[in-house]
PyMOL Python script that loads the backbone (N, CA, C, O; Angstrom):
from pymol import cmd

cmd.read_pdbstr("""\
ATOM      1  N   MET A   1      16.472  10.752  -8.084  1.00  0.00           N
ATOM      2  CA  MET A   1      15.578  11.266  -7.067  1.00  0.00           C
ATOM      3  C   MET A   1      15.456  10.224  -5.949  1.00  0.00           C
ATOM      4  O   MET A   1      15.170   9.055  -6.210  1.00  0.00           O
ATOM      5  N   SER A   2      15.674  10.655  -4.710  1.00  0.00           N
ATOM      6  CA  SER A   2      15.574   9.730  -3.586  1.00  0.00           C
ATOM      7  C   SER A   2      14.108   9.560  -3.176  1.00  0.00           C
ATOM      8  O   SER A   2      13.281  10.453  -3.361  1.00  0.00           O
ATOM      9  N   LYS A   3      13.825   8.416  -2.629  1.00  0.00           N
ATOM     10  CA  LYS A   3      12.459   8.108  -2.203  1.00  0.00           C
ATOM     11  C   LYS A   3      12.268   8.538  -0.757  1.00  0.00           C
ATOM     12  O   LYS A   3      13.178   8.421   0.063  1.00  0.00           O
ATOM     13  N   GLU A   4      11.089   9.032  -0.459  1.00  0.00           N
ATOM     14  CA  GLU A   4      10.751   9.468   0.887  1.00  0.00           C
ATOM     15  C   GLU A   4      10.681   8.251   1.820  1.00  0.00           C
ATOM     16  O   GLU A   4      10.083   7.237   1.458  1.00  0.00           O
ATOM     17  N   PRO A   5      11.278   8.335   3.006  1.00  0.00           N
ATOM     18  CA  PRO A   5      11.264   7.200   3.942  1.00  0.00           C
ATOM     19  C   PRO A   5       9.863   6.693   4.290  1.00  0.00           C
ATOM     20  O   PRO A   5       9.667   5.487   4.437  1.00  0.00           O
ATOM     21  N   ILE A   6       8.896   7.587   4.422  1.00  0.00           N
ATOM     22  CA  ILE A   6       7.540   7.153   4.761  1.00  0.00           C
ATOM     23  C   ILE A   6       6.931   6.317   3.637  1.00  0.00           C
ATOM     24  O   ILE A   6       6.168   5.388   3.900  1.00  0.00           O
ATOM     25  N   LEU A   7       7.263   6.639   2.392  1.00  0.00           N
ATOM     26  CA  LEU A   7       6.748   5.858   1.258  1.00  0.00           C
ATOM     27  C   LEU A   7       7.391   4.483   1.217  1.00  0.00           C
ATOM     28  O   LEU A   7       6.735   3.492   0.896  1.00  0.00           O
ATOM     29  N   ILE A   8       8.678   4.424   1.543  1.00  0.00           N
ATOM     30  CA  ILE A   8       9.378   3.137   1.585  1.00  0.00           C
ATOM     31  C   ILE A   8       8.782   2.265   2.687  1.00  0.00           C
ATOM     32  O   ILE A   8       8.493   1.089   2.466  1.00  0.00           O
ATOM     33  N   LEU A   9       8.600   2.840   3.869  1.00  0.00           N
ATOM     34  CA  LEU A   9       8.001   2.108   4.994  1.00  0.00           C
ATOM     35  C   LEU A   9       6.601   1.609   4.643  1.00  0.00           C
ATOM     36  O   LEU A   9       6.270   0.447   4.880  1.00  0.00           O
ATOM     37  N   PHE A  10       5.785   2.497   4.077  1.00  0.00           N
ATOM     38  CA  PHE A  10       4.424   2.119   3.708  1.00  0.00           C
ATOM     39  C   PHE A  10       4.436   0.963   2.703  1.00  0.00           C
ATOM     40  O   PHE A  10       3.708  -0.016   2.864  1.00  0.00           O
ATOM     41  N   GLY A  11       5.259   1.087   1.680  1.00  0.00           N
ATOM     42  CA  GLY A  11       5.345   0.043   0.658  1.00  0.00           C
ATOM     43  C   GLY A  11       5.756  -1.301   1.230  1.00  0.00           C
ATOM     44  O   GLY A  11       5.194  -2.334   0.867  1.00  0.00           O
ATOM     45  N   LYS A  12       6.745  -1.289   2.129  1.00  0.00           N
ATOM     46  CA  LYS A  12       7.182  -2.535   2.759  1.00  0.00           C
ATOM     47  C   LYS A  12       6.074  -3.143   3.607  1.00  0.00           C
ATOM     48  O   LYS A  12       5.901  -4.362   3.630  1.00  0.00           O
ATOM     49  N   ASN A  13       5.323  -2.293   4.304  1.00  0.00           N
ATOM     50  CA  ASN A  13       4.225  -2.808   5.129  1.00  0.00           C
ATOM     51  C   ASN A  13       3.090  -3.362   4.276  1.00  0.00           C
ATOM     52  O   ASN A  13       2.457  -4.345   4.661  1.00  0.00           O
ATOM     53  N   VAL A  14       2.824  -2.761   3.144  1.00  0.00           N
ATOM     54  CA  VAL A  14       1.811  -3.313   2.228  1.00  0.00           C
ATOM     55  C   VAL A  14       2.265  -4.699   1.769  1.00  0.00           C
ATOM     56  O   VAL A  14       1.482  -5.649   1.768  1.00  0.00           O
ATOM     57  N   GLN A  15       3.531  -4.802   1.381  1.00  0.00           N
ATOM     58  CA  GLN A  15       4.061  -6.100   0.945  1.00  0.00           C
ATOM     59  C   GLN A  15       3.962  -7.140   2.054  1.00  0.00           C
ATOM     60  O   GLN A  15       3.621  -8.295   1.798  1.00  0.00           O
ATOM     61  N   LYS A  16       4.260  -6.732   3.281  1.00  0.00           N
ATOM     62  CA  LYS A  16       4.246  -7.656   4.420  1.00  0.00           C
ATOM     63  C   LYS A  16       2.843  -8.216   4.668  1.00  0.00           C
ATOM     64  O   LYS A  16       2.696  -9.384   5.028  1.00  0.00           O
ATOM     65  N   HIS A  17       1.821  -7.392   4.477  1.00  0.00           N
ATOM     66  CA  HIS A  17       0.449  -7.790   4.806  1.00  0.00           C
ATOM     67  C   HIS A  17      -0.349  -8.309   3.608  1.00  0.00           C
ATOM     68  O   HIS A  17      -1.406  -8.913   3.787  1.00  0.00           O
ATOM     69  N   ARG A  18       0.134  -8.085   2.421  1.00  0.00           N
ATOM     70  CA  ARG A  18      -0.713  -8.364   1.253  1.00  0.00           C
ATOM     71  C   ARG A  18      -0.957  -9.843   1.017  1.00  0.00           C
ATOM     72  O   ARG A  18      -0.252 -10.718   1.517  1.00  0.00           O
ATOM     73  N   ILE A  19      -1.976 -10.066   0.241  1.00  0.00           N
ATOM     74  CA  ILE A  19      -2.465 -11.413  -0.038  1.00  0.00           C
ATOM     75  C   ILE A  19      -2.279 -11.757  -1.509  1.00  0.00           C
ATOM     76  O   ILE A  19      -2.968 -12.623  -2.049  1.00  0.00           O
ATOM     77  N   GLY A  20      -1.347 -11.072  -2.145  1.00  0.00           N
ATOM     78  CA  GLY A  20      -1.142 -11.185  -3.578  1.00  0.00           C
ATOM     79  C   GLY A  20      -1.498  -9.857  -4.220  1.00  0.00           C
ATOM     80  O   GLY A  20      -2.557  -9.289  -3.951  1.00  0.00           O
ATOM     81  N   GLN A  21      -0.615  -9.371  -5.061  1.00  0.00           N
ATOM     82  CA  GLN A  21      -0.799  -8.038  -5.639  1.00  0.00           C
ATOM     83  C   GLN A  21      -2.113  -7.902  -6.398  1.00  0.00           C
ATOM     84  O   GLN A  21      -2.829  -6.914  -6.234  1.00  0.00           O
ATOM     85  N   GLY A  22      -2.427  -8.878  -7.216  1.00  0.00           N
ATOM     86  CA  GLY A  22      -3.669  -8.826  -7.990  1.00  0.00           C
ATOM     87  C   GLY A  22      -4.902  -8.890  -7.109  1.00  0.00           C
ATOM     88  O   GLY A  22      -5.870  -8.165  -7.338  1.00  0.00           O
ATOM     89  N   LYS A  23      -4.873  -9.749  -6.106  1.00  0.00           N
ATOM     90  CA  LYS A  23      -6.011  -9.895  -5.188  1.00  0.00           C
ATOM     91  C   LYS A  23      -6.205  -8.628  -4.371  1.00  0.00           C
ATOM     92  O   LYS A  23      -7.335  -8.176  -4.188  1.00  0.00           O
ATOM     93  N   LEU A  24      -5.110  -8.047  -3.876  1.00  0.00           N
ATOM     94  CA  LEU A  24      -5.203  -6.804  -3.117  1.00  0.00           C
ATOM     95  C   LEU A  24      -5.781  -5.693  -3.984  1.00  0.00           C
ATOM     96  O   LEU A  24      -6.656  -4.947  -3.542  1.00  0.00           O
ATOM     97  N   ALA A  25      -5.298  -5.585  -5.205  1.00  0.00           N
ATOM     98  CA  ALA A  25      -5.802  -4.556  -6.121  1.00  0.00           C
ATOM     99  C   ALA A  25      -7.302  -4.722  -6.343  1.00  0.00           C
ATOM    100  O   ALA A  25      -8.052  -3.746  -6.321  1.00  0.00           O
ATOM    101  N   GLU A  26      -7.725  -5.945  -6.553  1.00  0.00           N
ATOM    102  CA  GLU A  26      -9.150  -6.229  -6.772  1.00  0.00           C
ATOM    103  C   GLU A  26      -9.981  -5.842  -5.553  1.00  0.00           C
ATOM    104  O   GLU A  26     -10.992  -5.152  -5.684  1.00  0.00           O
ATOM    105  N   LEU A  27      -9.564  -6.278  -4.378  1.00  0.00           N
ATOM    106  CA  LEU A  27     -10.315  -5.989  -3.157  1.00  0.00           C
ATOM    107  C   LEU A  27     -10.345  -4.502  -2.816  1.00  0.00           C
ATOM    108  O   LEU A  27     -11.329  -4.006  -2.267  1.00  0.00           O
ATOM    109  N   ALA A  28      -9.265  -3.793  -3.142  1.00  0.00           N
ATOM    110  CA  ALA A  28      -9.178  -2.366  -2.831  1.00  0.00           C
ATOM    111  C   ALA A  28      -9.786  -1.487  -3.926  1.00  0.00           C
ATOM    112  O   ALA A  28      -9.977  -0.287  -3.724  1.00  0.00           O
ATOM    113  N   GLY A  29     -10.089  -2.077  -5.079  1.00  0.00           N
ATOM    114  CA  GLY A  29     -10.632  -1.299  -6.188  1.00  0.00           C
ATOM    115  C   GLY A  29      -9.578  -0.415  -6.842  1.00  0.00           C
ATOM    116  O   GLY A  29      -9.879   0.668  -7.342  1.00  0.00           O
ATOM    117  N   LEU A  30      -8.334  -0.895  -6.830  1.00  0.00           N
ATOM    118  CA  LEU A  30      -7.225  -0.163  -7.424  1.00  0.00           C
ATOM    119  C   LEU A  30      -6.557  -1.034  -8.479  1.00  0.00           C
ATOM    120  O   LEU A  30      -6.760  -2.247  -8.503  1.00  0.00           O
ATOM    121  N   HIS A  31      -5.766  -0.425  -9.345  1.00  0.00           N
ATOM    122  CA  HIS A  31      -5.101  -1.189 -10.407  1.00  0.00           C
ATOM    123  C   HIS A  31      -3.886  -1.920  -9.848  1.00  0.00           C
ATOM    124  O   HIS A  31      -3.200  -1.417  -8.958  1.00  0.00           O
ATOM    125  N   ARG A  32      -3.633  -3.095 -10.372  1.00  0.00           N
ATOM    126  CA  ARG A  32      -2.513  -3.936  -9.938  1.00  0.00           C
ATOM    127  C   ARG A  32      -1.171  -3.216 -10.072  1.00  0.00           C
ATOM    128  O   ARG A  32      -0.322  -3.327  -9.188  1.00  0.00           O
ATOM    129  N   THR A  33      -0.976  -2.491 -11.152  1.00  0.00           N
ATOM    130  CA  THR A  33       0.298  -1.785 -11.336  1.00  0.00           C
ATOM    131  C   THR A  33       0.442  -0.636 -10.334  1.00  0.00           C
ATOM    132  O   THR A  33       1.558  -0.305  -9.933  1.00  0.00           O
ATOM    133  N   TYR A  34      -0.662  -0.034  -9.934  1.00  0.00           N
ATOM    134  CA  TYR A  34      -0.631   1.021  -8.925  1.00  0.00           C
ATOM    135  C   TYR A  34      -0.169   0.448  -7.584  1.00  0.00           C
ATOM    136  O   TYR A  34       0.617   1.080  -6.878  1.00  0.00           O
ATOM    137  N   ILE A  35      -0.650  -0.740  -7.231  1.00  0.00           N
ATOM    138  CA  ILE A  35      -0.219  -1.401  -6.001  1.00  0.00           C
ATOM    139  C   ILE A  35       1.287  -1.652  -6.054  1.00  0.00           C
ATOM    140  O   ILE A  35       1.993  -1.426  -5.071  1.00  0.00           O
ATOM    141  N   GLY A  36       1.769  -2.111  -7.187  1.00  0.00           N
ATOM    142  CA  GLY A  36       3.209  -2.349  -7.352  1.00  0.00           C
ATOM    143  C   GLY A  36       4.017  -1.073  -7.190  1.00  0.00           C
ATOM    144  O   GLY A  36       5.081  -1.079  -6.572  1.00  0.00           O
ATOM    145  N   MET A  37       3.514   0.019  -7.744  1.00  0.00           N
ATOM    146  CA  MET A  37       4.209   1.301  -7.626  1.00  0.00           C
ATOM    147  C   MET A  37       4.232   1.781  -6.174  1.00  0.00           C
ATOM    148  O   MET A  37       5.211   2.384  -5.734  1.00  0.00           O
ATOM    149  N   ILE A  38       3.176   1.519  -5.444  1.00  0.00           N
ATOM    150  CA  ILE A  38       3.126   1.867  -4.021  1.00  0.00           C
ATOM    151  C   ILE A  38       4.156   1.036  -3.258  1.00  0.00           C
ATOM    152  O   ILE A  38       4.887   1.562  -2.419  1.00  0.00           O
ATOM    153  N   GLU A  39       4.210  -0.253  -3.551  1.00  0.00           N
ATOM    154  CA  GLU A  39       5.147  -1.135  -2.864  1.00  0.00           C
ATOM    155  C   GLU A  39       6.595  -0.756  -3.135  1.00  0.00           C
ATOM    156  O   GLU A  39       7.459  -0.972  -2.286  1.00  0.00           O
ATOM    157  N   ARG A  40       6.870  -0.196  -4.300  1.00  0.00           N
ATOM    158  CA  ARG A  40       8.233   0.235  -4.650  1.00  0.00           C
ATOM    159  C   ARG A  40       8.490   1.693  -4.286  1.00  0.00           C
ATOM    160  O   ARG A  40       9.531   2.246  -4.644  1.00  0.00           O
ATOM    161  N   ALA A  41       7.555   2.320  -3.579  1.00  0.00           N
ATOM    162  CA  ALA A  41       7.660   3.722  -3.137  1.00  0.00           C
ATOM    163  C   ALA A  41       7.789   4.690  -4.314  1.00  0.00           C
ATOM    164  O   ALA A  41       8.485   5.702  -4.225  1.00  0.00           O
ATOM    165  N   GLU A  42       7.115   4.369  -5.411  1.00  0.00           N
ATOM    166  CA  GLU A  42       7.146   5.223  -6.596  1.00  0.00           C
ATOM    167  C   GLU A  42       5.959   6.186  -6.657  1.00  0.00           C
ATOM    168  O   GLU A  42       5.956   7.111  -7.470  1.00  0.00           O
ATOM    169  N   LYS A  43       4.971   5.981  -5.820  1.00  0.00           N
ATOM    170  CA  LYS A  43       3.772   6.824  -5.786  1.00  0.00           C
ATOM    171  C   LYS A  43       3.564   7.389  -4.396  1.00  0.00           C
ATOM    172  O   LYS A  43       3.776   6.701  -3.397  1.00  0.00           O
ATOM    173  N   ASN A  44       3.152   8.633  -4.338  1.00  0.00           N
ATOM    174  CA  ASN A  44       2.766   9.257  -3.074  1.00  0.00           C
ATOM    175  C   ASN A  44       1.262   9.037  -2.938  1.00  0.00           C
ATOM    176  O   ASN A  44       0.460   9.789  -3.491  1.00  0.00           O
ATOM    177  N   ILE A  45       0.903   8.016  -2.211  1.00  0.00           N
ATOM    178  CA  ILE A  45      -0.481   7.540  -2.115  1.00  0.00           C
ATOM    179  C   ILE A  45      -1.360   8.535  -1.351  1.00  0.00           C
ATOM    180  O   ILE A  45      -0.888   9.222  -0.445  1.00  0.00           O
ATOM    181  N   THR A  46      -2.624   8.606  -1.719  1.00  0.00           N
ATOM    182  CA  THR A  46      -3.578   9.491  -1.044  1.00  0.00           C
ATOM    183  C   THR A  46      -4.173   8.804   0.182  1.00  0.00           C
ATOM    184  O   THR A  46      -4.140   7.580   0.301  1.00  0.00           O
ATOM    185  N   LEU A  47      -4.708   9.599   1.073  1.00  0.00           N
ATOM    186  CA  LEU A  47      -5.359   9.048   2.264  1.00  0.00           C
ATOM    187  C   LEU A  47      -6.519   8.128   1.902  1.00  0.00           C
ATOM    188  O   LEU A  47      -6.733   7.102   2.548  1.00  0.00           O
ATOM    189  N   CYS A  48      -7.255   8.495   0.881  1.00  0.00           N
ATOM    190  CA  CYS A  48      -8.398   7.662   0.460  1.00  0.00           C
ATOM    191  C   CYS A  48      -7.923   6.278   0.032  1.00  0.00           C
ATOM    192  O   CYS A  48      -8.551   5.275   0.372  1.00  0.00           O
ATOM    193  N   ASN A  49      -6.824   6.216  -0.708  1.00  0.00           N
ATOM    194  CA  ASN A  49      -6.313   4.926  -1.157  1.00  0.00           C
ATOM    195  C   ASN A  49      -5.654   4.154  -0.027  1.00  0.00           C
ATOM    196  O   ASN A  49      -5.674   2.923  -0.030  1.00  0.00           O
ATOM    197  N   ILE A  50      -5.068   4.857   0.942  1.00  0.00           N
ATOM    198  CA  ILE A  50      -4.538   4.184   2.127  1.00  0.00           C
ATOM    199  C   ILE A  50      -5.683   3.465   2.842  1.00  0.00           C
ATOM    200  O   ILE A  50      -5.546   2.314   3.257  1.00  0.00           O
ATOM    201  N   GLU A  51      -6.803   4.155   2.976  1.00  0.00           N
ATOM    202  CA  GLU A  51      -7.964   3.551   3.631  1.00  0.00           C
ATOM    203  C   GLU A  51      -8.474   2.343   2.851  1.00  0.00           C
ATOM    204  O   GLU A  51      -8.818   1.326   3.453  1.00  0.00           O
ATOM    205  N   LYS A  52      -8.529   2.434   1.536  1.00  0.00           N
ATOM    206  CA  LYS A  52      -8.984   1.304   0.710  1.00  0.00           C
ATOM    207  C   LYS A  52      -8.090   0.088   0.907  1.00  0.00           C
ATOM    208  O   LYS A  52      -8.578  -1.036   1.036  1.00  0.00           O
ATOM    209  N   ILE A  53      -6.780   0.316   0.931  1.00  0.00           N
ATOM    210  CA  ILE A  53      -5.835  -0.793   1.099  1.00  0.00           C
ATOM    211  C   ILE A  53      -5.979  -1.406   2.488  1.00  0.00           C
ATOM    212  O   ILE A  53      -6.006  -2.629   2.623  1.00  0.00           O
ATOM    213  N   ALA A  54      -6.070  -0.579   3.510  1.00  0.00           N
ATOM    214  CA  ALA A  54      -6.230  -1.093   4.875  1.00  0.00           C
ATOM    215  C   ALA A  54      -7.506  -1.923   5.004  1.00  0.00           C
ATOM    216  O   ALA A  54      -7.494  -2.996   5.606  1.00  0.00           O
ATOM    217  N   LYS A  55      -8.595  -1.428   4.443  1.00  0.00           N
ATOM    218  CA  LYS A  55      -9.854  -2.183   4.497  1.00  0.00           C
ATOM    219  C   LYS A  55      -9.741  -3.505   3.747  1.00  0.00           C
ATOM    220  O   LYS A  55     -10.233  -4.533   4.211  1.00  0.00           O
ATOM    221  N   ALA A  56      -9.092  -3.474   2.587  1.00  0.00           N
ATOM    222  CA  ALA A  56      -8.924  -4.701   1.801  1.00  0.00           C
ATOM    223  C   ALA A  56      -8.085  -5.726   2.556  1.00  0.00           C
ATOM    224  O   ALA A  56      -8.332  -6.929   2.466  1.00  0.00           O
ATOM    225  N   LEU A  57      -7.088  -5.242   3.301  1.00  0.00           N
ATOM    226  CA  LEU A  57      -6.225  -6.132   4.082  1.00  0.00           C
ATOM    227  C   LEU A  57      -6.825  -6.480   5.443  1.00  0.00           C
ATOM    228  O   LEU A  57      -6.307  -7.336   6.159  1.00  0.00           O
ATOM    229  N   LYS A  58      -7.928  -5.805   5.790  1.00  0.00           N
ATOM    230  CA  LYS A  58      -8.605  -6.001   7.077  1.00  0.00           C
ATOM    231  C   LYS A  58      -7.666  -5.705   8.247  1.00  0.00           C
ATOM    232  O   LYS A  58      -7.568  -6.471   9.205  1.00  0.00           O
ATOM    233  N   ILE A  59      -6.978  -4.561   8.131  1.00  0.00           N
ATOM    234  CA  ILE A  59      -6.077  -4.106   9.188  1.00  0.00           C
ATOM    235  C   ILE A  59      -6.323  -2.619   9.436  1.00  0.00           C
ATOM    236  O   ILE A  59      -6.939  -1.934   8.619  1.00  0.00           O
ATOM    237  N   ASP A  60      -5.833  -2.135  10.573  1.00  0.00           N
ATOM    238  CA  ASP A  60      -5.896  -0.704  10.864  1.00  0.00           C
ATOM    239  C   ASP A  60      -4.882   0.034  10.002  1.00  0.00           C
ATOM    240  O   ASP A  60      -3.823  -0.501   9.676  1.00  0.00           O
ATOM    241  N   ILE A  61      -5.209   1.238   9.644  1.00  0.00           N
ATOM    242  CA  ILE A  61      -4.299   2.067   8.861  1.00  0.00           C
ATOM    243  C   ILE A  61      -2.944   2.179   9.551  1.00  0.00           C
ATOM    244  O   ILE A  61      -1.907   2.168   8.888  1.00  0.00           O
ATOM    245  N   LYS A  62      -2.946   2.288  10.868  1.00  0.00           N
ATOM    246  CA  LYS A  62      -1.693   2.479  11.597  1.00  0.00           C
ATOM    247  C   LYS A  62      -0.694   1.351  11.342  1.00  0.00           C
ATOM    248  O   LYS A  62       0.514   1.569  11.435  1.00  0.00           O
ATOM    249  N   GLU A  63      -1.176   0.154  11.022  1.00  0.00           N
ATOM    250  CA  GLU A  63      -0.279  -0.959  10.740  1.00  0.00           C
ATOM    251  C   GLU A  63       0.503  -0.757   9.447  1.00  0.00           C
ATOM    252  O   GLU A  63       1.535  -1.394   9.239  1.00  0.00           O
ATOM    253  N   LEU A  64       0.020   0.120   8.586  1.00  0.00           N
ATOM    254  CA  LEU A  64       0.694   0.379   7.322  1.00  0.00           C
ATOM    255  C   LEU A  64       1.752   1.473   7.448  1.00  0.00           C
ATOM    256  O   LEU A  64       2.559   1.669   6.539  1.00  0.00           O
ATOM    257  N   ILE A  65       1.748   2.180   8.572  1.00  0.00           N
ATOM    258  CA  ILE A  65       2.722   3.256   8.722  1.00  0.00           C
ATOM    259  C   ILE A  65       3.634   3.073   9.937  1.00  0.00           C
ATOM    260  O   ILE A  65       4.462   3.937  10.227  1.00  0.00           O
ATOM    261  N   GLU A  66       3.486   1.964  10.640  1.00  0.00           N
ATOM    262  CA  GLU A  66       4.328   1.680  11.803  1.00  0.00           C
ATOM    263  C   GLU A  66       5.617   0.975  11.380  1.00  0.00           C
ATOM    264  O   GLU A  66       5.647   0.195  10.428  1.00  0.00           O
ATOM    265  N   LYS A  67       6.670   1.279  12.122  1.00  0.00           N
ATOM    266  CA  LYS A  67       7.956   0.588  11.875  1.00  0.00           C
ATOM    267  C   LYS A  67       7.953  -0.770  12.507  1.00  0.00           C
ATOM    268  O   LYS A  67       8.940  -1.498  12.409  1.00  0.00           O
TER     269      LYS A  67
END
""", "prot")
cmd.dss("prot")
cmd.show_as("cartoon", "prot")
cmd.util.cbc("prot")
cmd.orient("prot")
């Protein structure tokens, strides 16, 4: 199964901005393995979780979906 380009882009942007997988998970209130799955484009993340990650990283949501 091929991965959706938007999920790959999002995952790469999370990796680019993150402060450590465990720390990001803690700040966002999400599980560490879930963050890893997002970074590998294995999960189709919800808008609510996108917002949690952006807030934890202290960035605008648009930075997570821009090329």
